[in-house]
C-alpha positions in Angstrom: 3.5 10.9 15.6 0.7 8.3 15.2 -1.5 8.6 12.1 -3.6 5.6 12.9 -7.0 7.3 13.3 -8.0 4.9 16.0 -10.7 5.7 18.5 -10.5 4.6 22.3 -13.2 3.3 24.5 -13.2 2.6 28.3 -15.4 0.4 30.3 -14.6 1.1 34.0 -16.1 2.3 37.3 -15.6 6.0 37.9 -17.2 8.6 40.1 -21.0 7.9 40.4 -22.1 10.8 38.2 -19.7 10.1 35.2 -18.9 7.2 33.0 -16.2 7.2 30.1 -17.5 7.1 26.6 -16.2 8.0 23.1 -16.1 11.1 21.1 -14.5 11.7 17.8 -11.9 14.5 17.4 -11.3 16.6 14.3 -8.1 14.6 13.8 -9.9 11.3 13.8 -7.8 10.0 16.7 -10.5 10.4 19.3 -11.0 11.7 22.7 -12.1 10.1 25.9 -15.4 11.7 27.1 -17.9 11.4 29.8 -21.6 11.3 30.0 -23.3 12.8 33.1 -26.5 11.3 34.7 -28.0 14.9 34.4 -27.6 14.6 30.6 -26.0 18.0 30.5 -23.6 18.6 27.7 -20.2 19.8 29.0 -18.9 20.7 25.6 -20.0 20.8 21.9 -19.1 18.6 19.0 -19.5 15.1 20.5 -21.3 12.1 19.1 -24.2 10.3 20.9 -23.1 7.0 22.3 -25.1 4.2 23.9 -23.5 2.3 26.7 -25.7 -0.5 27.7 -28.6 2.1 27.8 -28.8 5.8 26.8 -26.7 8.9 27.5 -25.6 12.1 26.1 -21.9 12.7 26.1 -19.7 15.8 26.9 -16.1 15.9 26.1 -13.2 16.1 28.8 -10.4 18.4 27.8 -7.5 16.4 26.5 -4.6 17.0 24.0 -5.8 16.3 20.4 -2.5 14.8 19.1 -1.3 11.3 19.8 2.2 10.0 19.3 5.2 8.1 20.6 7.6 9.0 23.5 9.6 12.2 23.2 12.8 10.3 23.3 13.7 7.2 21.4 13.6 3.8 23.3 15.2 0.5 22.5 12.0 -1.6 22.1 14.3 -4.7 21.7 14.8 -4.6 25.5 11.0 -4.9 26.0 9.8 -8.5 25.9 6.6 -9.8 24.5 3.6 -10.5 26.6 3.9 -14.0 28.2 0.6 -15.8 27.8 -0.9 -17.1 31.1 -4.2 -18.3 32.3 -6.2 -15.3 33.7 -9.9 -14.9 34.9 -12.2 -12.9 32.7 -12.1 -9.2 33.7 -15.1 -7.8 35.6 -14.6 -4.7 33.5 -14.7 -4.2 29.7 -16.7 -7.4 29.0 -20.4 -6.4 28.6 -22.6 -8.7 26.4 -22.6 -5.8 23.9 -22.1 -2.1 23.5 -22.7 0.6 20.9 -20.3 3.1 19.3 -21.5 5.6 16.6 -24.6 3.5 16.1 -22.8 0.2 15.6 -23.3 -2.7 18.0 -20.4 -4.7 19.1 -20.8 -8.2 20.6 -18.1 -9.5 23.0 -17.0 -12.9 22.1 -17.4 -15.6 24.9 -13.9 -17.0 24.0 -10.9 -16.0 21.9 -10.3 -19.7 21.0 -9.8 -20.1 17.2 -9.8 -16.5 16.5 -7.9 -15.5 13.3 -8.3 -12.3 11.3 -6.4 -10.4 8.8 -6.7 -6.6 8.4 -5.3 -3.1 9.2 -3.7 -2.5 12.6 -3.4 0.9 14.1 -1.6 2.1 17.3 -2.0 4.5 20.2 0.5 6.1 22.4 1.4 9.1 24.6 -2.1 10.7 24.6 -3.5 7.8 26.5 -0.5 6.9 28.5 -1.3 6.4 32.1 -5.0 6.7 31.5 -7.4 3.7 32.4 -8.1 1.1 29.8 -11.4 -0.7 29.4 -10.1 -3.4 31.9 -9.4 -0.6 34.5 -5.7 -1.1 34.2 -3.6 2.0 33.3 -2.5 2.1 29.7 1.2 1.9 29.3 2.6 2.5 25.9 5.9 0.8 26.8 4.1 -2.5 27.4 3.0 -5.2 24.9 -0.7 -4.7 24.9 -3.5 -4.1 22.5 -7.2 -3.0 22.2 -9.7 -5.0 20.3 -13.4 -4.4 19.7 -14.8 -7.9 20.5 -12.2 -10.3 22.1 -12.7 -11.1 25.7 -10.5 -9.1 28.2 -7.9 -10.2 29.0 -6.7 -12.5 26.2 -3.4 -13.0 24.2 -2.9 -12.8 20.5 0.0 -13.2 18.2 0.3 -10.3 15.6 2.1 -10.8 12.3 3.1 -8.0 10.1 2.2 -9.4 6.7 4.6 -7.1 4.9 7.8 -7.7 6.8 6.7 -11.0 8.5 7.7 -9.7 12.0 5.7 -11.4 14.9 4.9 -10.1 18.4 2.7 -11.5 21.3 0.4 -8.9 23.0 -2.1 -8.9 25.8 -5.5 -7.5 24.9 -6.8 -5.3 27.8 -8.7 -2.4 26.1 -11.5 -1.7 23.6 -11.0 -0.2 20.2 -10.3 0.7 17.5 -13.5 2.1 16.2 -12.1 3.6 13.0 -13.5 1.8 9.8 -11.2 -0.8 8.5 -9.2 -1.3 11.6 -9.2 -4.7 13.5 -6.7 -4.0 16.3 -5.1 -1.1 18.1 -1.5 -1.7 19.2 0.5 -0.2 22.0 3.3 2.0 20.7 6.0 -0.5 21.7 4.1 -3.4 19.8 3.7 -1.3 16.7 7.3 -0.2 16.9 8.4 -3.8 17.2 6.3 -4.7 14.2 7.6 -1.8 12.1 4.3 0.0 11.7 4.7 2.8 14.2 6.3 5.3 11.7 3.6 4.6 9.0 0.7 4.7 11.4 -0.9 1.5 10.1 0.2 -2.0 8.9 -1.4 -5.1 7.3 -1.5 -7.7 9.9 -2.8 -11.2 10.8 -4.1 -11.5 14.4 -4.2 -15.0 15.9 -5.5 -15.9 19.3 -3.2 -17.8 21.8 -4.6 -20.4 24.2 -2.2 -20.1 27.2 -3.4 -23.5 28.5 -1.8 -25.2 25.5 1.3 -23.0 25.0 4.5 -24.2 26.4 6.3 -21.4 28.3 9.7 -20.4 26.8 12.7 -19.0 28.5 12.8 -15.3 27.3 16.4 -13.9 26.8 16.5 -10.1 26.2 19.2 -9.2 23.6 20.1 -5.9 21.8 18.4 -7.1 18.6 16.2 -4.4 17.1 14.0 -7.0 15.3 11.3 -9.2 16.9 10.7 -12.7 15.7 10.6 -12.9 11.9 8.9 -15.7 10.1 10.1 -16.9 6.7 7.4 -16.2 4.2 8.0 -14.4 1.0 4.5 -14.7 -0.3 3.1 -11.2 -1.3 0.0 -9.9 0.2 -2.6 -7.8 -1.5 -5.4 -5.6 0.0 -8.9 -5.4 -1.4 -12.2 -4.0 -0.5 -14.9 -6.5 -0.5 -18.3 -4.9 -1.2 -20.5 -7.9 -1.3 -20.7 -11.7 -1.4 -23.5 -13.5 -3.2 -24.7 -17.1 -3.9 -26.3 -15.7 -7.1 -23.8 -14.7 -9.9 -26.3 -12.2 -11.5 -26.5 -10.2 -8.2 -22.7 -10.1 -7.9 -22.5 -9.0 -11.5 -25.1 -6.2 -10.9 -23.1 -4.9 -8.0 -19.9 -5.1 -10.1 -21.5 -2.9 -12.7 -22.8 -0.4 -10.2 -19.4 0.0 -8.5 -17.7 0.3 -12.0 -19.9 3.3 -12.7 -19.2 4.8 -9.2 -15.5 4.0 -8.9 -14.2 5.2 -12.2 -10.7 3.9 -12.9 -10.9 1.2 -10.2 -10.5 -2.5 -10.8 -13.8 -4.1 -9.7 -14.1 -7.9 -10.1 -16.8 -10.5 -9.3 -15.0 -13.8 -8.7 -16.1 -17.1 -7.4 -14.7 -18.4 -4.2 -14.5 -22.2 -4.3 -14.1 -22.5 -0.5 -17.1 -20.5 0.5 -19.0 -21.1 -2.7 -19.8 -17.5 -3.0 -19.4 -14.8 -5.7 -17.3 -12.0 -4.2 -17.3 -8.5 -5.5 -13.9 -6.8 -4.7 -12.1 -3.6 -5.6 -8.3 -3.9 -5.9 -5.7 -4.7 -5.2 -5.2 -1.3 -3.5 -1.9 0.5 -3.0 -2.4 1.9 0.4 -4.5 2.1 3.5 -5.3 5.7 2.7 -6.9 4.6 -0.7 -8.8 1.8 1.0 -10.3 4.3 3.5 -11.2 6.7 0.8 -13.0 4.1 -1.2 -14.7 2.7 1.8 -16.1 6.1 2.6 -17.2 6.7 -0.9 -19.0 3.2 -1.1 -20.7 3.9 2.2 -21.8 7.4 1.3 -23.6 6.0 -1.8 -25.8 3.6 0.2 -24.1 0.3 -0.6 -23.8 -2.5 2.0 -21.0 -2.0 4.4 -17.7 -2.8 2.6 -14.6 -4.1 4.5 -10.9 -4.7 3.9 -9.7 -8.2 3.0 -6.2 -9.3 2.6 -5.1 -12.3 0.5 
């Protein structure tokens, strides 16, 4: 069962009176919901979401538990997405949108995008339902959701812990859980080796199909996707701030020392960015990173985020 905690979003045309929006579930996985033009709540316990305007949401009735398929599948028989030039989708690409009070700005291009962070995944709960692009979600395909990359686009995802690599097509929006940078389909997560744990440390790198030579894809009964040779260890930190002034960094370091008893808090100088970075870690798990992020936010500090070195 997925423990990724991701939330799903959909930008699509529906019946005139309803439009899909986002509501959190008690499990943190999320439910697809709808706001009605009459502004009538259909059920309780939903968050207020602005979709290029205003609206009050009501939740549709859906199962609250996400997971993989009921029967095991051989993901080695499912090829990666093959990058190709595609027009920008008419759906899922607003200039900006808001979820839980946070504004997301859609990138005009995926060119040059590289980011490291935590990946999650989504599966059976959303299988067959519309993605932000309007296409049905298929957990057996190599796709992904991203909060700001243009739809559609292609990215290479590398598991930084076992060095497996896959190529996926971005056709959906999400995840909206703090500290997550991409929400993978079940199959993509399984091929990367993160499905069982729910999350994984990854690098996401955009692919320009105009400059990528197509390769002949041969499906073989090999349970492992492409593995890159790289034995360098990776470490996860929470970065709470970055300053040009050393004394400001040291002040935040002291405040976090007092708040996060027993945690290793450093204020080091980054020669590349010419900034003093205040970091907590290295951290042993995603769960620990989430817990500390929540604590730092609750005490009014600037928004912390996960960094991976």
